[in-house]
LUMMAR-307208 format. One record per residue (C-alpha): residue number from 0; residue in three letters; chain; y, z, x. Coordinates in steps of 0.2 Angstrom, whole numbers, plus 5000, padded with zeros to 4 digits. Layout:
<recs>
  num  residu  chaine    py    pz    px
  NUM     ALA       A     Y     Z     X
...
</recs>
This chain:
<recs>
  num  residu  chaine    py    pz    px
    0     MET       A  4771  5241  4760
    1     GLY       A  4764  5223  4759
    2     LYS       A  4780  5214  4752
    3     ASP       A  4792  5225  4762
    4     SER       A  4783  5223  4779
    5     LYS       A  4781  5204  4777
    6     LYS       A  4800  5203  4774
    7     GLU       A  4802  5213  4791
    8     GLY       A  4792  5200  4799
    9     LEU       A  4778  5212  4805
   10     PRO       A  4763  5204  4813
   11     LYS       A  4748  5199  4801
   12     GLU       A  4736  5209  4812
   13     TYR       A  4745  5225  4808
   14     LEU       A  4745  5223  4789
   15     GLU       A  4727  5218  4790
   16     LEU       A  4723  5234  4800
   17     VAL       A  4733  5245  4788
   18     GLU       A  4721  5238  4774
   19     ILE       A  4707  5241  4784
   20     TRP       A  4713  5259  4786
   21     LYS       A  4718  5261  4767
   22     ASN       A  4703  5253  4760
   23     GLN       A  4690  5265  4767
   24     ALA       A  4680  5275  4754
   25     TYR       A  4686  5292  4761
   26     GLU       A  4679  5308  4756
   27     PRO       A  4688  5325  4755
   28     LEU       A  4688  5334  4771
   29     GLU       A  4678  5350  4772
   30     THR       A  4687  5357  4787
   31     ASP       A  4704  5355  4793
   32     ALA       A  4704  5350  4811
   33     LEU       A  4722  5348  4811
   34     HIS       A  4727  5366  4806
   35     SER       A  4719  5373  4822
   36     ILE       A  4729  5362  4832
   37     VAL       A  4747  5365  4823
   38     SER       A  4744  5383  4820
   39     ASN       A  4738  5387  4838
   40     PRO       A  4753  5394  4848
   41     GLY       A  4744  5391  4864
   42     ILE       A  4741  5372  4860
   43     GLN       A  4759  5370  4854
   44     LEU       A  4765  5378  4872
   45     ILE       A  4753  5365  4880
   46     PHE       A  4760  5351  4870
   47     ARG       A  4778  5356  4873
   48     SER       A  4777  5358  4892
   49     ALA       A  4766  5343  4896
   50     PRO       A  4774  5327  4903
   51     VAL       A  4767  5317  4889
   52     VAL       A  4770  5315  4870
   53     SER       A  4756  5321  4860
   54     PHE       A  4752  5316  4842
   55     VAL       A  4740  5317  4826
   56     PHE       A  4740  5301  4816
   57     ASP       A  4732  5301  4797
   58     LEU       A  4724  5284  4795
   59     ARG       A  4724  5287  4776
   60     THR       A  4742  5288  4775
   61     GLN       A  4748  5280  4791
   62     GLU       A  4759  5295  4794
   63     PHE       A  4761  5305  4810
   64     VAL       A  4756  5322  4803
   65     PHE       A  4761  5330  4820
   66     ILE       A  4770  5324  4835
   67     SER       A  4776  5335  4849
   68     SER       A  4795  5339  4851
   69     ASN       A  4797  5330  4868
   70     THR       A  4798  5313  4861
   71     GLN       A  4816  5312  4867
   72     GLU       A  4810  5313  4886
   73     ILE       A  4797  5299  4885
   74     PHE       A  4803  5288  4871
   75     GLY       A  4822  5293  4870
   76     TYR       A  4820  5296  4851
   77     ASP       A  4820  5312  4841
   78     SER       A  4803  5317  4835
   79     MET       A  4809  5317  4817
   80     LEU       A  4811  5298  4816
   81     PHE       A  4792  5297  4821
   82     THR       A  4786  5308  4807
   83     ASP       A  4799  5301  4795
   84     HIS       A  4796  5283  4796
   85     GLY       A  4778  5283  4804
   86     GLN       A  4772  5266  4811
   87     ASN       A  4787  5257  4804
   88     PHE       A  4797  5266  4817
   89     ILE       A  4785  5263  4831
   90     ASN       A  4785  5244  4827
   91     LYS       A  4805  5245  4827
   92     ILE       A  4806  5251  4845
   93     ARG       A  4791  5241  4852
   94     HIS       A  4797  5227  4864
   95     PRO       A  4797  5211  4853
   96     GLU       A  4787  5202  4866
   97     ASP       A  4774  5216  4865
   98     LEU       A  4772  5219  4846
   99     VAL       A  4762  5204  4841
  100     ASN       A  4748  5207  4855
  101     THR       A  4749  5226  4852
  102     TRP       A  4743  5223  4836
  103     LYS       A  4730  5210  4840
  104     LEU       A  4723  5222  4853
  105     LEU       A  4723  5236  4841
  106     LYS       A  4713  5227  4827
  107     ARG       A  4701  5222  4840
  108     ILE       A  4698  5240  4844
  109     TRP       A  4696  5246  4827
  110     CYS       A  4684  5231  4822
  111     PHE       A  4673  5237  4836
  112     ILE       A  4675  5255  4831
  113     ILE       A  4670  5251  4813
  114     ASP       A  4655  5242  4819
  115     VAL       A  4648  5257  4828
  116     PRO       A  4637  5268  4817
  117     PRO       A  4648  5282  4809
  118     ALA       A  4639  5295  4818
  119     ASN       A  4643  5287  4835
  120     ARG       A  4660  5284  4832
  121     ALA       A  4668  5300  4840
  122     GLN       A  4661  5296  4856
  123     PHE       A  4673  5282  4859
  124     LYS       A  4691  5284  4865
  125     PHE       A  4703  5270  4868
  126     ASN       A  4719  5266  4876
  127     LEU       A  4732  5252  4877
  128     ASP       A  4749  5249  4884
  129     TYR       A  4766  5242  4877
  130     ARG       A  4784  5243  4881
  131     VAL       A  4797  5252  4870
  132     ILE       A  4816  5250  4870
  133     LYS       A  4825  5266  4872
  134     PRO       A  4842  5269  4863
  135     ASN       A  4851  5263  4879
  136     GLY       A  4842  5246  4880
  137     GLU       A  4830  5251  4894
  138     ALA       A  4812  5245  4893
  139     VAL       A  4798  5256  4898
  140     ARG       A  4780  5254  4898
  141     ILE       A  4769  5267  4888
  142     LEU       A  4751  5271  4890
  143     GLU       A  4744  5277  4874
  144     GLN       A  4727  5285  4874
  145     ILE       A  4718  5289  4859
  146     ALA       A  4702  5299  4854
  147     VAL       A  4694  5302  4837
  148     LEU       A  4701  5319  4829
  149     GLN       A  4692  5321  4813
  150     GLN       A  4680  5311  4801
  151     ASP       A  4675  5314  4784
  152     SER       A  4657  5317  4777
  153     LYS       A  4653  5298  4779
  154     GLY       A  4660  5296  4796
  155     ASN       A  4676  5287  4791
  156     ILE       A  4688  5292  4803
  157     THR       A  4704  5301  4795
  158     HIS       A  4713  5308  4810
  159     ILE       A  4716  5303  4828
  160     LEU       A  4724  5312  4842
  161     GLY       A  4734  5303  4855
  162     ILE       A  4745  5305  4870
  163     CYS       A  4758  5294  4877
  164     ASN       A  4764  5294  4895
  165     GLU       A  4777  5282  4904
  166     ILE       A  4768  5272  4917
  167     THR       A  4783  5260  4921
  168     SER       A  4781  5263  4939
  169     TRP       A  4763  5262  4939
  170     LYS       A  4761  5244  4932
  171     LYS       A  4772  5230  4935
  172     SER       A  4762  5216  4926
  173     CYS       A  4767  5212  4909
  174     GLN       A  4749  5208  4904
  175     GLN       A  4743  5220  4891
  176     ILE       A  4727  5227  4892
  177     ALA       A  4717  5238  4880
  178     SER       A  4700  5247  4884
  179     VAL       A  4687  5256  4874
  180     THR       A  4677  5269  4883
  181     SER       A  4661  5278  4880
  182     THR       A  4660  5297  4883
  183     VAL       A  4641  5295  4883
  184     ASP       A  4637  5283  4894
  185     HIS       A  4655  5281  4902
  186     SER       A  4655  5262  4900
  187     VAL       A  4671  5253  4898
  188     ILE       A  4676  5238  4888
  189     PHE       A  4692  5229  4892
  190     TYR       A  4703  5218  4880
  191     THR       A  4717  5208  4887
  192     SER       A  4732  5200  4879
  193     ASP       A  4731  5185  4889
  194     GLU       A  4714  5180  4881
  195     LEU       A  4717  5184  4862
  196     GLU       A  4718  5167  4856
  197     SER       A  4702  5162  4865
  198     GLN       A  4687  5173  4870
  199     PRO       A  4692  5191  4873
  200     LEU       A  4687  5199  4890
  201     ARG       A  4673  5211  4888
  202     ALA       A  4671  5218  4905
  203     VAL       A  4661  5234  4905
  204     LEU       A  4662  5245  4919
  205     SER       A  4647  5256  4921
  206     LYS       A  4647  5274  4925
  207     ARG       A  4643  5272  4943
  208     GLU       A  4657  5258  4945
  209     LEU       A  4669  5272  4937
  210     GLU       A  4663  5285  4950
  211     ILE       A  4667  5272  4965
  212     VAL       A  4684  5267  4957
  213     LYS       A  4689  5285  4956
  214     LEU       A  4685  5289  4974
  215     LEU       A  4693  5273  4979
  216     ALA       A  4709  5279  4971
  217     GLN       A  4707  5295  4980
  218     GLY       A  4709  5285  4997
  219     HIS       A  4690  5287  5002
  220     SER       A  4682  5273  5012
  221     SER       A  4666  5264  5007
  222     LYS       A  4656  5274  5019
  223     PHE       A  4662  5290  5013
  224     ILE       A  4659  5285  4995
  225     ALA       A  4641  5278  5000
  226     ASP       A  4636  5294  5008
  227     LYS       A  4644  5306  4993
  228     LEU       A  4634  5295  4980
  229     PHE       A  4619  5293  4991
  230     ILE       A  4618  5273  4990
  231     SER       A  4621  5261  5003
  232     PHE       A  4637  5254  5011
  233     HIS       A  4632  5237  5004
  234     THR       A  4630  5243  4986
  235     VAL       A  4646  5251  4987
  236     ASN       A  4656  5235  4992
  237     THR       A  4645  5226  4979
  238     HIS       A  4651  5237  4965
  239     ARG       A  4668  5234  4971
  240     GLN       A  4667  5216  4971
  241     HIS       A  4659  5215  4953
  242     MET       A  4673  5227  4947
  243     ILE       A  4686  5215  4954
  244     GLU       A  4678  5200  4946
  245     LYS       A  4676  5209  4929
  246     THR       A  4695  5215  4929
  247     LYS       A  4701  5199  4936
  248     THR       A  4711  5208  4949
  249     LYS       A  4713  5200  4967
  250     ASN       A  4709  5214  4978
  251     THR       A  4704  5233  4980
  252     GLY       A  4723  5238  4979
  253     GLU       A  4725  5229  4962
  254     LEU       A  4709  5235  4956
  255     ILE       A  4714  5254  4959
  256     GLN       A  4732  5249  4951
  257     PHE       A  4722  5242  4936
  258     ALA       A  4711  5258  4934
  259     SER       A  4724  5270  4937
  260     SER       A  4736  5262  4924
  261     ARG       A  4722  5264  4912
  262     GLY       A  4719  5281  4915
  263     LEU       A  4702  5278  4922
  264     THR       A  4705  5288  4938
  265     LEU       A  4709  5304  4931
</recs>
């Protein structure tokens, strides 16, 4: 893998991350979470009919052990290409301008996850966006959202569950942004591709701020939000301004677009 990958000119962050995944002291799995997904007809039906690509990725082998059959609709490629070639195929179809930053962002995310106590790792989900080139040459932007599916007895993450959907019409900026969200306190940490060479952005949105931006995305006014959340009108606007500063957006409209493209308003 190392020599062949280097010949292909893959980013060093990709190679380093693969080594991190491979060198975890994995323990045998006591249960098979994957089996309950792959063998469940109801879940399979959801995967086939949903307007997203769903997948299960084995970090130990860097293989897609499952991917929904609708990859043609989102990516433009048959699902067998993903299961047969794994991350090498993803690297091949990613937009060349996004390839390096995608792996830089992913490495930052995984370094964050690994630093978390093993028992707490499953509480985090993360996402990032990148462009892929379809067979016809069209570039489409993909939002990839990841959650921990399975850990071994030591807390090492063995499998992740992901969904991908096209957000080309949602996001016009070429700036790549990744985020890590805690499902416990609902805080969000952002990393941006523009700041990878210097100090990464670690803008944390609080649970209250996420509540406000969701209501803003639904078209509600500050007064409505204040009444609904039992806080003052001034507090709502203060939170709104803080979020604009944290996300480095210019106004509320850009803030909503930013949050929507990260899946934070769902």
